MOPAC internal coordinates of N, CA, C and O (Angstrom, degrees):
PM7 1SCF
backbone

  N    0.0000 0     0.00 0     0.00 0    0    0    0
  C    1.4581 1     0.00 0     0.00 0    1    0    0
  C    1.5170 1   108.81 1     0.00 0    2    1    0
  O    1.2310 1   120.34 1   -51.56 1    3    2    1
  N    1.2872 1   116.96 1   128.44 1    3    2    1
  C    1.4399 1   122.01 1   177.01 1    5    3    2
  C    1.5056 1   111.65 1   -89.86 1    6    5    3
  O    1.2310 1   120.61 1   -48.77 1    7    6    5
  N    1.3272 1   116.44 1   131.23 1    7    6    5
  C    1.4774 1   120.36 1   178.75 1    9    7    6
  C    1.5210 1   107.54 1  -111.46 1   10    9    7
  O    1.2310 1   120.93 1   -58.39 1   11   10    9
  N    1.3204 1   115.83 1   121.61 1   11   10    9
  C    1.4315 1   118.72 1   179.56 1   13   11   10
  C    1.5133 1   108.87 1   -94.41 1   14   13   11
  O    1.2310 1   121.19 1   -16.28 1   15   14   13
  N    1.3628 1   115.33 1   163.72 1   15   14   13
  C    1.4548 1   120.91 1  -174.00 1   17   15   14
  C    1.5373 1   112.02 1   -67.36 1   18   17   15
  O    1.2310 1   120.27 1   141.98 1   19   18   17
  N    1.3564 1   117.09 1   -38.02 1   19   18   17
  C    1.4706 1   117.36 1  -170.82 1   21   19   18
  C    1.5184 1   112.73 1   -78.39 1   22   21   19
  O    1.2310 1   117.91 1   157.11 1   23   22   21
  N    1.2564 1   121.58 1   -22.89 1   23   22   21
  C    1.4708 1   122.85 1  -178.77 1   25   23   22
  C    1.5042 1   110.82 1  -126.79 1   26   25   23
  O    1.2310 1   118.48 1  -154.01 1   27   26   25
  N    1.3239 1   120.51 1    25.99 1   27   26   25
  C    1.4675 1   120.90 1  -171.51 1   29   27   26
  C    1.5011 1   112.14 1   -61.11 1   30   29   27
  O    1.2310 1   118.61 1   139.67 1   31   30   29
  N    1.2983 1   120.26 1   -40.33 1   31   30   29
  C    1.4650 1   120.13 1  -177.44 1   33   31   30
  C    1.5323 1   109.90 1   -68.63 1   34   33   31
  O    1.2310 1   119.69 1   143.12 1   35   34   33
  N    1.3075 1   118.20 1   -36.88 1   35   34   33
  C    1.4859 1   120.94 1   175.59 1   37   35   34
  C    1.4965 1   111.31 1   -66.94 1   38   37   35
  O    1.2310 1   119.46 1   136.99 1   39   38   37
  N    1.3026 1   118.64 1   -43.01 1   39   38   37
  C    1.4731 1   121.97 1   178.72 1   41   39   38
  C    1.5152 1   111.24 1   -62.65 1   42   41   39
  O    1.2310 1   120.05 1   136.40 1   43   42   41
  N    1.3406 1   117.51 1   -43.60 1   43   42   41
  C    1.4285 1   122.02 1   179.96 1   45   43   42
  C    1.5116 1   111.23 1   -64.16 1   46   45   43
  O    1.2310 1   121.35 1   137.47 1   47   46   45
  N    1.3233 1   115.02 1   -42.53 1   47   46   45
  C    1.4850 1   120.15 1   176.58 1   49   47   46
  C    1.5218 1   110.48 1   -60.61 1   50   49   47
  O    1.2310 1   119.56 1   134.64 1   51   50   49
  N    1.3125 1   118.44 1   -45.36 1   51   50   49
  C    1.4647 1   122.08 1   176.53 1   53   51   50
  C    1.5181 1   112.15 1   -59.11 1   54   53   51
  O    1.2310 1   120.70 1   135.57 1   55   54   53
  N    1.3318 1   116.27 1   -44.43 1   55   54   53
  C    1.4553 1   121.40 1   178.60 1   57   55   54
  C    1.5100 1   111.25 1   -59.99 1   58   57   55
  O    1.2310 1   120.58 1   131.55 1   59   58   57
  N    1.3097 1   116.50 1   -48.45 1   59   58   57
  C    1.4898 1   120.22 1   178.75 1   61   59   58
  C    1.5539 1   110.32 1   -61.20 1   62   61   59
  O    1.2310 1   120.78 1   136.62 1   63   62   61
  N    1.3112 1   116.12 1   -43.38 1   63   62   61
  C    1.4500 1   120.55 1   179.27 1   65   63   62
  C    1.5466 1   111.35 1   -59.78 1   66   65   63
  O    1.2310 1   121.25 1   137.82 1   67   66   65
  N    1.3438 1   115.22 1   -42.18 1   67   66   65
  C    1.4764 1   121.05 1   177.66 1   69   67   66
  C    1.5089 1   110.83 1   -59.62 1   70   69   67
  O    1.2310 1   120.24 1   137.46 1   71   70   69
  N    1.3259 1   117.14 1   -42.54 1   71   70   69
  C    1.4482 1   121.27 1  -179.20 1   73   71   70
  C    1.5234 1   111.15 1   -66.55 1   74   73   71
  O    1.2310 1   120.50 1   141.47 1   75   74   73
  N    1.3628 1   116.64 1   -38.53 1   75   74   73
  C    1.4187 1   120.76 1   178.12 1   77   75   74
  C    1.5457 1   111.70 1   -67.90 1   78   77   75
  O    1.2310 1   120.86 1   144.49 1   79   78   77
  N    1.2889 1   115.95 1   -35.51 1   79   78   77
  C    1.4822 1   119.89 1  -174.31 1   81   79   78
  C    1.5478 1   110.62 1   -76.24 1   82   81   79
  O    1.2310 1   118.78 1   156.27 1   83   82   81
  N    1.3546 1   119.94 1   -23.73 1   83   82   81
  C    1.4337 1   121.36 1  -177.04 1   85   83   82
  C    1.5273 1   110.10 1   -72.75 1   86   85   83
  O    1.2310 1   120.39 1   -46.88 1   87   86   85
  N    1.3121 1   116.86 1   133.12 1   87   86   85
  C    1.5030 1   119.41 1  -178.68 1   89   87   86
  C    1.5278 1   107.05 1   -72.40 1   90   89   87
  O    1.2310 1   120.99 1   -36.62 1   91   90   89
  N    1.3197 1   115.71 1   143.38 1   91   90   89
  C    1.4543 1   119.89 1   175.61 1   93   91   90
  C    1.5400 1   109.45 1   -93.02 1   94   93   91
  O    1.2310 1   120.99 1   -30.29 1   95   94   93
  N    1.2866 1   115.71 1   149.71 1   95   94   93
  C    1.4588 1   121.10 1   178.10 1   97   95   94
  C    1.5076 1   110.87 1   -70.94 1   98   97   95
  O    1.2310 1   121.39 1   -32.77 1   99   98   97
  N    1.3239 1   114.94 1   147.23 1   99   98   97
  C    1.4835 1   119.43 1  -178.31 1  101   99   98
  C    1.5092 1   108.38 1   -67.54 1  102  101   99
  O    1.2310 1   118.68 1   141.58 1  103  102  101
  N    1.3384 1   120.12 1   -38.42 1  103  102  101
  C    1.4408 1   122.92 1  -179.23 1  105  103  102
  C    1.5531 1   110.17 1   -62.18 1  106  105  103
  O    1.2310 1   121.13 1   139.96 1  107  106  105
  N    1.3209 1   115.44 1   -40.04 1  107  106  105
  C    1.4462 1   120.15 1  -179.97 1  109  107  106
  C    1.5454 1   110.26 1   -65.11 1  110  109  107
  O    1.2310 1   120.21 1   137.02 1  111  110  109
  N    1.3248 1   117.21 1   -42.98 1  111  110  109
  C    1.4526 1   120.60 1   177.97 1  113  111  110
  C    1.5292 1   111.97 1   -62.09 1  114  113  111
  O    1.2310 1   120.09 1   139.59 1  115  114  113
  N    1.3514 1   117.44 1   -40.41 1  115  114  113
  C    1.4643 1   121.72 1   178.78 1  117  115  114
  C    1.4977 1   109.86 1   -65.51 1  118  117  115
  O    1.2310 1   119.49 1   138.42 1  119  118  117
  N    1.3040 1   118.58 1   -41.58 1  119  118  117
  C    1.4744 1   121.45 1  -179.39 1  121  119  118
  C    1.5279 1   109.84 1   -63.65 1  122  121  119
  O    1.2310 1   119.95 1   136.32 1  123  122  121
  N    1.3270 1   117.70 1   -43.68 1  123  122  121
  C    1.4521 1   121.03 1  -179.68 1  125  123  122
  C    1.5356 1   109.56 1   -64.97 1  126  125  123
  O    1.2310 1   119.34 1   147.03 1  127  126  125
  N    1.3661 1   118.86 1   -32.97 1  127  126  125
  C    1.4381 1   120.06 1   177.54 1  129  127  126
  C    1.4779 1   111.93 1   -68.14 1  130  129  127
  O    1.2310 1   119.65 1   152.79 1  131  130  129
  N    1.3137 1   118.27 1   -27.21 1  131  130  129
  C    1.4517 1   121.56 1  -178.58 1  133  131  130
  C    1.5511 1   113.76 1   -79.96 1  134  133  131
  O    1.2310 1   120.48 1   163.58 1  135  134  133
  N    1.3204 1   116.70 1   -16.42 1  135  134  133
  C    1.4786 1   121.29 1   179.95 1  137  135  134
  C    1.5122 1   109.42 1   -73.32 1  138  137  135
  O    1.2310 1   121.00 1   -55.66 1  139  138  137
  N    1.3351 1   115.68 1   124.34 1  139  138  137
  C    1.4891 1   117.87 1   176.30 1  141  139  138
  C    1.4985 1   110.25 1  -107.16 1  142  141  139
  O    1.2310 1   120.35 1    -2.44 1  143  142  141
  N    1.2990 1   116.94 1   177.56 1  143  142  141
  C    1.4965 1   119.50 1   179.08 1  145  143  142
  C    1.4816 1   111.31 1   -67.69 1  146  145  143
  O    1.2310 1   118.69 1   158.12 1  147  146  145
  N    1.3429 1   120.11 1   -21.88 1  147  146  145
  C    1.4417 1   123.24 1   176.99 1  149  147  146
  C    1.5090 1   111.73 1   -70.85 1  150  149  147
  O    1.2310 1   120.70 1   153.02 1  151  150  149
  N    1.3207 1   116.26 1   -26.98 1  151  150  149
  C    1.4607 1   121.58 1  -178.74 1  153  151  150
  C    1.5000 1   110.94 1   -73.66 1  154  153  151
  O    1.2310 1   118.86 1   152.88 1  155  154  153
  N    1.3253 1   119.77 1   -27.12 1  155  154  153
  C    1.4278 1   122.58 1  -175.03 1  157  155  154
  C    1.5175 1   109.57 1  -103.47 1  158  157  155
  O    1.2310 1   120.86 1   -67.97 1  159  158  157
  N    1.3402 1   115.95 1   112.03 1  159  158  157
  C    1.4695 1   118.74 1  -178.59 1  161  159  158
  C    1.5277 1   107.88 1  -130.18 1  162  161  159
  O    1.2310 1   120.93 1   -33.27 1  163  162  161
  N    1.3307 1   115.82 1   146.73 1  163  162  161
  C    1.4291 1   121.64 1   177.70 1  165  163  162
  C    1.5149 1   108.73 1  -128.08 1  166  165  163
  O    1.2310 1   120.54 1   -52.16 1  167  166  165
  N    1.3079 1   116.57 1   127.84 1  167  166  165
  C    1.4492 1   121.07 1   176.25 1  169  167  166
  C    1.5060 1   108.12 1  -119.58 1  170  169  167
  O    1.2310 1   121.36 1   -47.19 1  171  170  169
  N    1.3473 1   115.00 1   132.81 1  171  170  169
  C    1.4243 1   123.01 1   178.42 1  173  171  170
  C    1.5236 1   110.32 1   -92.54 1  174  173  171
  O    1.2310 1   120.69 1   -41.22 1  175  174  173
  N    1.3462 1   116.29 1   138.78 1  175  174  173
  C    1.4357 1   120.57 1   176.47 1  177  175  174
  C    1.5105 1   109.93 1   -68.58 1  178  177  175
  O    1.2310 1   120.37 1   -18.62 1  179  178  177
  N    1.3460 1   116.89 1   161.38 1  179  178  177
  C    1.4707 1   120.71 1  -179.76 1  181  179  178
  C    1.5409 1   109.19 1   -61.68 1  182  181  179
  O    1.2310 1   120.13 1   145.30 1  183  182  181
  N    1.3538 1   117.36 1   -34.70 1  183  182  181
  C    1.4500 1   122.21 1   178.75 1  185  183  182
  C    1.5157 1   110.33 1   -64.42 1  186  185  183
  O    1.2310 1   119.57 1   135.42 1  187  186  185
  N    1.3252 1   118.42 1   -44.58 1  187  186  185
  C    1.4375 1   120.39 1  -177.36 1  189  187  186
  C    1.5556 1   109.53 1   -69.79 1  190  189  187
  O    1.2310 1   120.58 1   147.41 1  191  190  189
  N    1.3543 1   116.49 1   -32.59 1  191  190  189
  C    1.4592 1   118.30 1   175.96 1  193  191  190
  C    1.5224 1   112.07 1   -65.41 1  194  193  191
  O    1.2310 1   121.45 1   139.52 1  195  194  193
  N    1.3275 1   114.82 1   -40.48 1  195  194  193
  C    1.4931 1   118.53 1   176.42 1  197  195  194
  C    1.5411 1   111.96 1   -64.78 1  198  197  195
  O    1.2310 1   120.56 1   142.58 1  199  198  197
  N    1.3509 1   116.54 1   -37.42 1  199  198  197
  C    1.4459 1   120.04 1   176.28 1  201  199  198
  C    1.5015 1   111.26 1   -63.38 1  202  201  199
  O    1.2310 1   119.51 1   137.61 1  203  202  201
  N    1.3428 1   118.55 1   -42.39 1  203  202  201
  C    1.4323 1   121.14 1   178.05 1  205  203  202
  C    1.5229 1   110.87 1   -63.57 1  206  205  203
  O    1.2310 1   120.42 1   140.30 1  207  206  205
  N    1.3576 1   116.81 1   -39.70 1  207  206  205
  C    1.4508 1   120.05 1   177.41 1  209  207  206
  C    1.5311 1   110.67 1   -62.32 1  210  209  207
  O    1.2310 1   120.77 1   133.85 1  211  210  209
  N    1.3271 1   116.13 1   -46.15 1  211  210  209
  C    1.4933 1   121.07 1   178.95 1  213  211  210
  C    1.5219 1   109.82 1   -60.64 1  214  213  211
  O    1.2310 1   119.73 1   137.88 1  215  214  213
  N    1.3039 1   118.12 1   -42.12 1  215  214  213
  C    1.4746 1   122.05 1  -178.95 1  217  215  214
  C    1.5246 1   109.22 1   -62.27 1  218  217  215
  O    1.2310 1   120.47 1   135.30 1  219  218  217
  N    1.3244 1   116.70 1   -44.70 1  219  218  217
  C    1.4730 1   119.15 1  -177.90 1  221  219  218
  C    1.5471 1   109.66 1   -65.75 1  222  221  219
  O    1.2310 1   120.40 1   143.00 1  223  222  221
  N    1.3456 1   116.84 1   -37.00 1  223  222  221
  C    1.4856 1   119.11 1   174.86 1  225  223  222
  C    1.5212 1   112.20 1   -64.49 1  226  225  223
  O    1.2310 1   120.73 1   140.78 1  227  226  225
  N    1.3127 1   116.22 1   -39.22 1  227  226  225
  C    1.4712 1   120.48 1   178.33 1  229  227  226
  C    1.5174 1   111.18 1   -66.25 1  230  229  227
  O    1.2310 1   121.40 1   140.95 1  231  230  229
  N    1.3279 1   114.92 1   -39.05 1  231  230  229
  C    1.4891 1   119.18 1   179.41 1  233  231  230
  C    1.5286 1   110.60 1   -66.25 1  234  233  231
  O    1.2310 1   120.48 1   152.97 1  235  234  233
  N    1.3366 1   116.69 1   -27.03 1  235  234  233
  C    1.4577 1   119.01 1   178.83 1  237  235  234
  C    1.5214 1   114.84 1   -73.68 1  238  237  235
  O    1.2310 1   120.25 1   161.20 1  239  238  237
  N    1.3370 1   117.13 1   -18.80 1  239  238  237
  C    1.4260 1   121.05 1   179.73 1  241  239  238
  C    1.5495 1   108.36 1   -80.25 1  242  241  239
  O    1.2310 1   120.47 1   -49.42 1  243  242  241
  N    1.3297 1   116.71 1   130.58 1  243  242  241
  C    1.4683 1   117.94 1  -177.37 1  245  243  242
  C    1.5411 1   111.45 1   -69.76 1  246  245  243
  O    1.2310 1   121.67 1   -31.01 1  247  246  245
  N    1.3133 1   114.41 1   148.99 1  247  246  245
  C    1.5007 1   118.53 1  -178.39 1  249  247  246
  C    1.5235 1   110.62 1   -71.35 1  250  249  247
  O    1.2310 1   120.61 1   150.89 1  251  250  249
  N    1.3290 1   116.44 1   -29.11 1  251  250  249
  C    1.4764 1   122.28 1  -177.29 1  253  251  250
  C    1.5184 1   108.84 1  -119.81 1  254  253  251
  O    1.2310 1   120.88 1   -49.02 1  255  254  253
  N    1.3260 1   115.93 1   130.98 1  255  254  253
  C    1.4714 1   120.02 1   174.15 1  257  255  254
  C    1.4780 1   106.95 1   -86.05 1  258  257  255
  O    1.2310 1   119.87 1   -87.73 1  259  258  257
  N    1.3430 1   117.86 1    92.27 1  259  258  257
  C    1.4383 1   123.36 1  -171.92 1  261  259  258
  C    1.5230 1   114.38 1   -61.53 1  262  261  259
  O    1.2310 1   121.04 1   145.09 1  263  262  261
  N    1.3722 1   115.61 1   -34.91 1  263  262  261
  C    1.4683 1   118.53 1   177.73 1  265  263  262
  C    1.5127 1   112.85 1   -62.76 1  266  265  263
  O    1.2310 1   120.84 1   140.21 1  267  266  265
  N    1.3311 1   116.00 1   -39.79 1  267  266  265
  C    1.4727 1   120.16 1   179.09 1  269  267  266
  C    1.5000 1   110.58 1   -70.24 1  270  269  267
  O    1.2310 1   119.94 1   137.89 1  271  270  269
  N    1.3254 1   117.72 1   -42.11 1  271  270  269
  C    1.4602 1   120.80 1   178.36 1  273  271  270
  C    1.5118 1   110.94 1   -60.52 1  274  273  271
  O    1.2310 1   120.45 1   135.32 1  275  274  273
  N    1.3306 1   116.75 1   -44.68 1  275  274  273
  C    1.4791 1   121.43 1  -178.62 1  277  275  274
  C    1.5601 1   109.64 1   -62.79 1  278  277  275
  O    1.2310 1   120.76 1   139.30 1  279  278  277
  N    1.3300 1   116.15 1   -40.70 1  279  278  277
  C    1.4894 1   118.38 1   179.31 1  281  279  278
  C    1.4982 1   111.83 1   -63.80 1  282  281  279
  O    1.2310 1   120.65 1   136.90 1  283  282  281
  N    1.3573 1   116.37 1   -43.10 1  283  282  281
  C    1.4503 1   119.87 1   179.15 1  285  283  282
  C    1.5558 1   111.60 1   -64.54 1  286  285  283
  O    1.2310 1   121.46 1   140.17 1  287  286  285
  N    1.3587 1   114.82 1   -39.83 1  287  286  285
  C    1.4691 1   117.44 1   177.21 1  289  287  286
  C    1.5124 1   111.41 1   -61.97 1  290  289  287
  O    1.2310 1   120.20 1   137.04 1  291  290  289
  N    1.3333 1   117.23 1   -42.96 1  291  290  289
  C    1.4611 1   122.89 1   178.01 1  293  291  290
  C    1.5113 1   112.13 1   -61.00 1  294  293  291
  O    1.2310 1   121.85 1   135.77 1  295  294  293
  N    1.3785 1   114.06 1   -44.23 1  295  294  293
  C    1.5129 1   118.38 1   179.44 1  297  295  294
  C    1.4936 1   109.99 1   -65.22 1  298  297  295
  O    1.2310 1   118.88 1   143.57 1  299  298  297
  N    1.3506 1   119.74 1   -36.43 1  299  298  297
  C    1.4519 1   120.96 1   179.53 1  301  299  298
  C    1.5204 1   110.23 1   -65.82 1  302  301  299
  O    1.2310 1   120.92 1   134.60 1  303  302  301
  N    1.3549 1   115.85 1   -45.40 1  303  302  301
  C    1.4686 1   121.29 1  -178.13 1  305  303  302
  C    1.5004 1   109.63 1   -62.96 1  306  305  303
  O    1.2310 1   120.33 1   140.85 1  307  306  305
  N    1.3844 1   116.97 1   -39.15 1  307  306  305
  C    1.4782 1   120.99 1  -179.65 1  309  307  306
  C    1.5221 1   114.75 1   -79.76 1  310  309  307
  O    1.2310 1   121.06 1   170.49 1  311  310  309
  N    1.3478 1   115.58 1    -9.51 1  311  310  309
  C    1.4517 1   120.47 1  -179.65 1  313  311  310
  C    1.5394 1   112.31 1    79.75 1  314  313  311
  O    1.2310 1   119.74 1  -163.30 1  315  314  313
  N    1.3131 1   118.09 1    16.70 1  315  314  313
  C    1.4858 1   121.52 1  -177.61 1  317  315  314
  C    1.5288 1   112.09 1  -102.32 1  318  317  315
  O    1.2310 1   119.24 1   178.52 1  319  318  317
  N    1.3079 1   119.05 1    -1.48 1  319  318  317
  C    1.4736 1   121.40 1  -178.21 1  321  319  318
  C    1.5172 1   107.59 1   -81.04 1  322  321  319
  O    1.2310 1   121.11 1   -61.53 1  323  322  321
  N    1.3061 1   115.47 1   118.47 1  323  322  321
  C    1.4469 1   121.61 1   179.39 1  325  323  322
  C    1.5177 1   111.95 1  -114.82 1  326  325  323
  O    1.2310 1   122.01 1   -39.27 1  327  326  325
  N    1.3010 1   113.76 1   140.73 1  327  326  325
  C    1.4895 1   120.55 1  -178.16 1  329  327  326
  C    1.5231 1   106.75 1  -111.96 1  330  329  327
  O    1.2310 1   120.44 1   -49.42 1  331  330  329
  N    1.3019 1   116.77 1   130.58 1  331  330  329
  C    1.4708 1   121.00 1   175.06 1  333  331  330
  C    1.5405 1   107.52 1   -91.73 1  334  333  331
  O    1.2310 1   119.49 1   -78.62 1  335  334  333
  N    1.3155 1   118.58 1   101.38 1  335  334  333
  C    1.4368 1   123.63 1  -176.13 1  337  335  334
  C    1.5233 1   114.15 1   -58.02 1  338  337  335
  O    1.2310 1   121.45 1   140.60 1  339  338  337
  N    1.3604 1   114.84 1   -39.40 1  339  338  337
  C    1.4367 1   118.06 1  -179.05 1  341  339  338
  C    1.5393 1   111.92 1   -67.79 1  342  341  339
  O    1.2310 1   120.73 1   146.28 1  343  342  341
  N    1.3164 1   116.20 1   -33.72 1  343  342  341
  C    1.4663 1   121.85 1   175.60 1  345  343  342
  C    1.5548 1   110.71 1   -67.46 1  346  345  343
  O    1.2310 1   121.17 1   137.88 1  347  346  345
  N    1.2989 1   115.37 1   -42.12 1  347  346  345
  C    1.4871 1   119.46 1   176.14 1  349  347  346
  C    1.5248 1   110.12 1   -59.44 1  350  349  347
  O    1.2310 1   120.81 1   127.55 1  351  350  349
  N    1.3303 1   116.05 1   -52.45 1  351  350  349
  C    1.4427 1   121.65 1   179.81 1  353  351  350
  C    1.5597 1   111.28 1   -56.35 1  354  353  351
  O    1.2310 1   120.61 1   135.66 1  355  354  353
  N    1.3279 1   116.43 1   -44.34 1  355  354  353
  C    1.4369 1   121.48 1  -179.32 1  357  355  354
  C    1.5502 1   110.19 1   -61.63 1  358  357  355
  O    1.2310 1   120.74 1   135.73 1  359  358  357
  N    1.3327 1   116.19 1   -44.27 1  359  358  357
  C    1.4848 1   120.02 1   179.45 1  361  359  358
  C    1.5278 1   111.24 1   -64.99 1  362  361  359
  O    1.2310 1   120.30 1   141.98 1  363  362  361
  N    1.3168 1   117.02 1   -38.02 1  363  362  361
  C    1.4755 1   121.09 1   179.57 1  365  363  362
  C    1.5093 1   109.83 1   -63.69 1  366  365  363
  O    1.2310 1   120.25 1   134.07 1  367  366  365
  N    1.3522 1   117.13 1   -45.93 1  367  366  365
  C    1.4544 1   121.28 1   179.64 1  369  367  366
  C    1.5204 1   110.96 1   -64.15 1  370  369  367
  O    1.2310 1   120.86 1   137.75 1  371  370  369
  N    1.3597 1   115.97 1   -42.25 1  371  370  369
  C    1.4660 1   121.21 1  -179.75 1  373  371  370
  C    1.5308 1   110.01 1   -61.08 1  374  373  371
  O    1.2310 1   120.24 1   133.23 1  375  374  373
  N    1.3457 1   117.14 1   -46.77 1  375  374  373
  C    1.4571 1   120.41 1   179.42 1  377  375  374
  C    1.5377 1   110.98 1   -61.83 1  378  377  375
  O    1.2310 1   120.82 1   139.81 1  379  378  377
  N    1.3056 1   116.03 1   -40.19 1  379  378  377
  C    1.4390 1   119.83 1   179.95 1  381  379  378
  C    1.5381 1   112.78 1   -61.60 1  382  381  379
  O    1.2310 1   121.89 1   137.10 1  383  382  381
  N    1.3322 1   113.99 1   -42.90 1  383  382  381
  C    1.4808 1   119.98 1   176.75 1  385  383  382
  C    1.4945 1   112.35 1   -63.86 1  386  385  383
  O    1.2310 1   121.58 1   136.32 1  387  386  385
  N    1.3271 1   114.58 1   -43.68 1  387  386  385
  C    1.5199 1   120.04 1   179.17 1  389  387  386
  C    1.5083 1   110.19 1   -64.22 1  390  389  387
  O    1.2310 1   119.55 1   142.64 1  391  390  389
  N    1.3360 1   118.47 1   -37.36 1  391  390  389
  C    1.4569 1   120.65 1   178.87 1  393  391  390
  C    1.5070 1   110.77 1   -66.98 1  394  393  391
  O    1.2310 1   120.18 1   145.15 1  395  394  393
  N    1.3293 1   117.26 1   -34.85 1  395  394  393
  C    1.4979 1   121.61 1   178.62 1  397  395  394
  C    1.4870 1   110.62 1   -67.38 1  398  397  395
  O    1.2310 1   120.45 1   143.17 1  399  398  397
  N    1.3609 1   116.74 1   -36.83 1  399  398  397
  C    1.4654 1   121.24 1  -177.32 1  401  399  398
  C    1.5059 1   111.64 1   -73.90 1  402  401  399
  O    1.2310 1   119.45 1   154.34 1  403  402  401
  N    1.3353 1   118.65 1   -25.66 1  403  402  401
  C    1.4707 1   121.84 1  -175.89 1  405  403  402
  C    1.4787 1   112.65 1   -77.70 1  406  405  403
  O    1.2310 1   120.10 1   180.00 1  407  406  405

């Protein structure tokens, strides 16, 4: 079934409705009734386990380094926060070049 952009939700709803309207075979229903939780097993590869571990470690890192933010706020209030314009310009150009290469 092809789903187009302009009516995708309508087409998906029609597809789901078609599936619900189709009668299921009695043999299929009986087979599904025989499947127990012991029959269905999932094993993760060692690579996927490592990826899950890395993701949990990344999730543990805070999104904002509050100590650094508080220091910058304090420096701004005290008038001691200095910005190196040439370093900002350099970093902007560097990021622009890296974006073009990617």
